[in-house]
C-alpha positions as CSV (number, residue, x, y, z in Angstrom):
1,X,28.0,56.6,-6.0
2,X,25.9,57.2,-2.8
3,X,26.9,56.3,0.6
4,X,24.2,53.6,0.7
5,X,25.6,51.8,-2.3
6,X,29.1,51.9,-0.7
7,X,27.7,50.6,2.6
8,X,28.7,47.1,3.4
9,X,25.6,44.8,4.0
10,X,26.1,42.3,6.7
11,X,24.1,39.1,6.3
12,X,21.6,38.2,9.1
13,X,21.9,35.2,11.4
14,X,21.9,31.8,9.9
15,X,18.5,30.2,9.7
16,X,17.3,26.8,8.6
17,X,16.7,26.0,4.9
18,X,12.9,25.9,5.6
19,X,12.7,29.4,6.9
20,X,11.6,32.4,4.8
21,X,13.6,35.6,5.6
22,X,11.8,38.9,5.2
23,X,13.9,42.1,5.7
24,X,12.0,45.4,6.4
25,X,13.6,47.7,3.8
26,X,11.3,50.8,3.6
27,X,12.6,52.4,0.3
28,X,15.3,49.8,0.0
29,X,14.3,46.8,-2.2
30,X,16.3,43.5,-2.3
31,X,15.3,40.7,-4.6
32,X,16.3,37.1,-4.6
33,X,17.6,36.7,-1.1
34,X,18.7,33.0,-0.7
35,X,19.2,31.6,2.8
36,X,20.2,28.0,3.4
37,X,21.5,25.9,6.4
38,X,25.0,26.7,5.2
39,X,24.4,30.5,5.6
40,X,23.9,33.4,3.3
41,X,24.3,32.4,-0.3
42,X,23.8,35.7,-2.2
43,X,21.3,38.2,-3.4
44,X,20.5,40.1,-6.5
45,X,20.7,43.8,-6.2
46,X,17.5,45.8,-7.1
47,X,16.6,49.4,-6.9
48,X,18.0,51.5,-4.0
49,X,16.2,54.5,-2.7
50,X,17.6,57.5,-0.9
51,X,16.9,56.2,2.6
52,X,18.7,53.5,4.5
53,X,16.9,50.8,6.5
54,X,15.9,51.5,10.0
55,X,18.7,50.8,12.5
56,X,16.5,48.9,14.9
57,X,14.7,46.7,12.2
58,X,15.0,43.0,12.8
59,X,14.3,40.2,10.3
60,X,10.9,38.6,10.5
61,X,10.8,34.8,10.1
62,X,7.9,32.5,9.1
63,X,8.3,28.8,9.6
64,X,6.4,26.1,7.8
65,X,4.3,23.7,9.8
66,X,4.3,20.0,8.6
67,X,0.9,18.6,7.9
68,X,-0.7,16.6,10.7
69,X,-0.7,12.8,10.3
70,X,-4.0,11.1,9.8
71,X,-4.7,8.2,12.0
72,X,-5.7,4.9,10.3
73,X,-9.4,4.3,10.0
74,X,-10.1,1.0,11.8
75,X,-13.5,-0.7,11.5
76,X,-14.2,-3.3,14.2
77,X,-16.5,-5.3,11.9
78,X,-13.7,-5.8,9.4
79,X,-11.3,-6.7,12.3
80,X,-13.8,-9.3,13.5
81,X,-14.3,-10.8,10.0
82,X,-10.5,-11.1,9.5
83,X,-10.1,-12.7,12.9
84,X,-12.8,-15.3,12.3
85,X,-11.4,-16.1,8.9
86,X,-7.8,-16.3,10.2
87,X,-9.0,-18.7,12.9
88,X,-10.6,-21.0,10.3
89,X,-7.6,-20.9,7.9
90,X,-5.1,-21.6,10.7
91,X,-7.1,-24.6,11.9
92,X,-7.1,-26.0,8.3
93,X,-3.4,-25.5,8.0
94,X,-2.9,-27.4,11.3
95,X,-4.9,-30.3,9.9
96,X,-2.6,-30.3,6.8
97,X,0.4,-30.2,9.0
98,X,-0.4,-33.7,10.2
99,X,0.5,-35.1,6.8
100,X,3.9,-36.9,7.2
101,X,6.8,-35.2,5.4
102,X,8.7,-37.0,2.6
103,X,12.2,-36.4,3.8
104,X,13.0,-32.7,3.4
105,X,9.8,-32.1,1.5
106,X,7.0,-31.1,3.9
107,X,3.8,-32.2,2.1
108,X,1.4,-30.5,4.6
109,X,3.0,-27.1,4.3
110,X,3.3,-27.4,0.5
111,X,-0.4,-28.4,0.1
112,X,-1.5,-25.5,2.4
113,X,0.5,-22.9,0.4
114,X,-0.7,-24.2,-3.0
115,X,-4.3,-24.2,-1.9
116,X,-4.0,-20.7,-0.5
117,X,-2.4,-19.4,-3.7
118,X,-5.2,-20.8,-5.8
119,X,-8.1,-19.7,-3.6
120,X,-6.8,-16.2,-2.9
121,X,-6.0,-15.5,-6.6
122,X,-9.4,-17.0,-7.7
123,X,-11.3,-15.0,-5.1
124,X,-9.6,-11.7,-6.1
125,X,-10.3,-12.3,-9.8
126,X,-13.9,-13.2,-9.1
127,X,-14.6,-10.2,-6.9
128,X,-13.0,-7.9,-9.5
129,X,-15.2,-9.2,-12.3
130,X,-18.5,-9.9,-10.4
131,X,-21.0,-7.1,-11.1
132,X,-23.8,-8.5,-9.0
133,X,-22.0,-8.0,-5.7
134,X,-21.9,-4.6,-4.0
135,X,-18.8,-2.9,-2.7
136,X,-19.6,-3.8,0.9
137,X,-20.1,-7.4,0.1
138,X,-16.8,-7.5,-1.9
139,X,-14.9,-5.9,1.0
140,X,-16.2,-8.4,3.6
141,X,-15.5,-11.4,1.3
142,X,-12.0,-10.1,0.5
143,X,-11.1,-9.5,4.1
144,X,-12.7,-12.5,5.6
145,X,-12.1,-15.2,3.0
146,X,-8.9,-13.7,1.4
147,X,-6.9,-12.0,4.1
148,X,-8.5,-14.2,6.9
149,X,-8.9,-17.8,5.6
150,X,-6.2,-17.8,2.9
151,X,-3.9,-15.7,5.0
152,X,-4.2,-18.2,7.9
153,X,-3.9,-21.2,5.6
154,X,-0.7,-20.0,3.9
155,X,2.6,-19.8,5.7
156,X,5.8,-18.2,4.6
157,X,7.6,-18.4,7.9
158,X,7.2,-22.2,8.2
159,X,8.3,-22.6,4.6
160,X,11.5,-20.6,5.2
161,X,12.1,-22.5,8.5
162,X,11.8,-25.9,6.8
163,X,13.9,-25.0,3.8
164,X,16.8,-23.4,5.8
165,X,16.7,-26.2,8.3
166,X,17.2,-28.7,5.6
167,X,20.1,-26.6,4.2
168,X,21.7,-26.3,7.7
169,X,21.4,-30.1,8.2
170,X,23.5,-30.7,5.1
171,X,20.6,-31.4,2.7
172,X,21.4,-28.4,0.5
173,X,20.0,-29.6,-2.8
174,X,16.8,-30.9,-1.1
175,X,16.2,-27.7,0.8
176,X,16.8,-25.5,-2.3
177,X,14.6,-27.7,-4.4
178,X,11.8,-27.6,-1.9
179,X,11.8,-23.8,-1.9
180,X,12.1,-23.4,-5.7
181,X,9.3,-26.0,-6.3
182,X,7.0,-24.2,-3.8
183,X,7.5,-20.8,-5.4
184,X,7.2,-22.0,-9.0
185,X,4.1,-24.1,-8.4
186,X,2.7,-21.3,-6.3
187,X,2.8,-19.0,-9.3
188,X,1.1,-21.7,-11.4
189,X,-1.6,-22.2,-8.8
190,X,-2.2,-18.5,-8.6
191,X,-2.5,-18.2,-12.4
192,X,-5.0,-21.1,-12.5
193,X,-6.9,-19.4,-9.7
194,X,-7.1,-16.1,-11.7
195,X,-8.4,-18.0,-14.8
196,X,-11.0,-19.9,-12.7
197,X,-12.2,-16.8,-10.9
198,X,-12.4,-14.7,-14.1
199,X,-14.5,-17.4,-15.9
200,X,-16.7,-17.9,-12.8
201,X,-17.4,-14.2,-12.6
202,X,-18.2,-14.0,-16.3
203,X,-20.6,-16.9,-16.0
204,X,-22.2,-15.4,-13.0
205,X,-22.7,-12.0,-14.8
206,X,-24.3,-13.8,-17.8
207,X,-26.7,-15.7,-15.6
208,X,-27.6,-12.5,-13.7
209,X,-28.3,-10.6,-17.0
210,X,-30.4,-13.5,-18.4
211,X,-32.4,-13.6,-15.2
212,X,-32.9,-9.9,-15.3
213,X,-34.1,-10.1,-19.0
214,X,-36.5,-12.9,-18.1
215,X,-38.0,-10.9,-15.2
216,X,-38.3,-7.9,-17.4
217,X,-40.1,-9.9,-20.2
218,X,-42.4,-11.5,-17.6
219,X,-43.3,-8.1,-16.2
220,X,-43.9,-6.7,-19.6
221,X,-46.3,-9.5,-20.5
222,X,-48.1,-9.1,-17.3
223,X,-48.6,-5.4,-17.9
224,X,-50.0,-6.0,-21.4
225,X,-52.5,-8.6,-20.0
């Protein structure tokens, strides 16, 4: 056995688990070096030549650079559309808030949330199925009417405040019932909105196709004449 094989190999300094360790070996080849944050874990011995590593050789480290974060793409026209829609929706909700409450059941908040669930779901279904609208028109309608108007019309914070206020005042059953009825009927209104929006989009597509066929037939007859 050669002196090189009997030579004790001292592990290098500890490096992070995201650092690749490269040891200059000349004729000495080491395979499978594993370095972690806990230190040197082990290596698999390969072929040893007749020469030992250079005495002054130092490990070369390469660190990985994390990818740069991409800033959000903000469009001022979309911001303006959402702002205007939110202003309208909030004004409508304020008008509904003037409806007197029936005990712990706040009618104005309930009507606002149900109307928002129906309109937002219906709008989303209609835009998804309408083929006559372009992508830009759909985006403006979704942001302005959906996120803006329906977002301003609905209110989760007021619902939670009213429900938990009733529970805190000792009207536990009434407060819980108010919350449960709102969530349950909200799902019903959203389902009804999806149905209405889908059928409205289908009818609109049929009308657009019929109009296109009529125009094509008229153009064909005019060409023959």
